[in-house]
C-alpha positions in Angstrom: 14.2 31.2 66.1 17.5 29.6 65.1 20.0 28.7 67.9 22.7 31.3 68.4 26.1 30.4 67.0 27.7 31.9 70.1 26.1 32.1 73.5 26.2 35.7 74.8 27.4 35.6 78.4 29.0 37.8 80.9 28.1 40.5 83.5 29.7 44.0 83.2 29.2 47.3 85.0 29.3 50.5 82.9 28.5 54.1 83.5 25.8 55.9 81.4 27.3 59.1 80.0 25.7 62.6 79.8 24.2 61.8 76.4 22.7 58.5 77.6 25.4 56.4 75.9 26.8 53.2 77.1 29.7 51.3 75.5 29.3 47.5 75.2 32.3 45.5 76.2 34.0 43.9 73.2 33.0 40.4 74.4 29.3 41.3 74.3 29.5 43.3 71.1 31.4 40.6 69.2 29.0 37.8 70.4 25.9 39.9 69.6 27.2 41.2 66.2 29.6 38.6 64.9 28.9 39.9 61.4 29.8 43.5 62.4 26.2 44.7 62.2 25.7 48.3 63.2 21.9 48.2 63.5 20.4 46.3 66.4 17.0 46.2 68.0 16.4 47.6 71.5 13.4 46.3 73.3 11.6 47.0 76.6 11.6 43.8 78.7 10.6 44.6 82.2 10.8 47.8 84.2 14.5 48.5 84.7 15.6 46.2 81.9 16.1 46.7 78.2 17.4 44.0 75.8 19.6 44.5 72.7 19.2 42.0 69.9 20.8 41.2 66.6 18.4 42.7 64.1 17.7 39.5 62.1 17.2 37.4 65.3 14.7 39.9 66.6 12.8 40.3 63.4 12.5 36.5 62.9 11.2 36.2 66.5 8.7 39.0 66.3 7.5 38.1 62.8 6.7 34.5 63.9 4.5 35.9 66.7 2.8 38.4 64.4 2.1 35.7 61.8 0.6 33.5 64.5 -1.7 36.2 65.8 -2.7 37.2 62.2 -3.6 33.5 61.5 -5.7 33.4 64.6 -7.6 36.6 63.6 -8.2 35.3 60.1 -9.4 31.9 61.5 -11.8 33.8 63.9 -10.1 32.2 66.9 -9.8 35.6 68.7 -13.4 36.6 68.4 -14.5 38.7 71.4 -10.9 39.6 72.2 -10.7 43.0 70.4 -9.5 44.8 73.5 -6.7 42.3 74.0 -5.7 42.5 70.4 -5.5 46.3 70.7 -3.5 46.1 73.9 -1.1 43.7 72.2 -0.8 46.1 69.3 -0.2 49.1 71.5 2.5 47.3 73.5 4.1 45.9 70.3 4.2 49.4 68.8 6.1 50.9 71.7 8.2 47.9 72.8 11.1 48.1 70.4 13.0 50.2 67.9 16.0 50.1 65.7 19.2 51.5 67.1 22.6 52.1 65.5 25.7 51.1 67.4 28.4 53.7 67.2 32.2 53.3 67.5 33.3 50.5 69.8 29.8 49.2 70.2 28.5 52.4 71.8 24.7 52.5 72.2 22.6 55.7 72.7 19.5 54.8 74.7 16.6 56.6 73.0 13.9 58.7 74.8 11.1 56.5 76.0 13.6 53.7 76.7 15.6 55.9 79.2 12.6 56.3 81.5 11.9 52.6 81.3 15.5 51.7 82.3 15.4 54.3 85.0 19.1 55.2 85.0 20.3 58.8 84.9 23.5 60.1 83.2 26.4 59.2 85.4 24.6 56.2 86.9 25.6 52.6 86.7 24.1 50.2 84.2 24.6 46.4 84.4 25.1 44.7 81.1 24.3 41.0 81.1 24.7 38.4 78.4 21.4 36.5 78.2 22.5 33.8 75.7 20.4 35.2 72.8 20.6 39.0 73.5 22.4 41.5 75.7 20.4 43.0 78.6 20.8 46.4 80.2 19.7 46.6 83.8 19.1 49.2 86.4 21.5 48.0 89.2 18.9 47.6 91.9 16.5 45.8 89.6 19.3 43.4 88.6 20.2 42.6 92.2 16.6 42.0 93.0 16.2 39.7 90.0 19.3 37.7 91.1 18.2 37.3 94.7 14.9 35.9 93.4 16.2 33.7 90.6 19.7 32.5 91.6 18.5 30.0 94.2 16.6 28.1 91.4 19.5 28.1 88.9 20.4 24.5 89.5 16.9 23.3 88.8 16.6 25.5 85.7 20.0 24.2 84.4 18.9 20.6 85.0 15.6 21.2 83.3 17.1 22.8 80.2 20.0 20.4 79.9 18.0 17.1 80.1 
């Protein structure tokens, strides 16, 4: 995966409307879609968290993984792992889908993804720039994640920047 031209950063609170729509702040939309792309990829990350990707970035990332698994299957390096291959295929099949961003970067969260995010219409959604994608978080899941991970930020920063 190529390095992003612009790091996607920022944290924003938004309200999910009655049609399961959320508007991306212009800062996140412009960083995610500098080419004005309307089609993005929405992916299930972890319970209470979805990620929104530039279509080309996502497709390159996923295709590289699929190609590697295919090579391992052809080379018989996954013999005896049929159940794991099927599990991977099931999760891959339901993990992501194309979404079209509407006016002003408005995203409609599709069925199946709504339940995974766990936010009802009128509820708060936290939008977070995660450098290479935009994440949509259930507020309590986000706060729990921050409590666990923030104390280690300094070490992580040091590790990645050396």
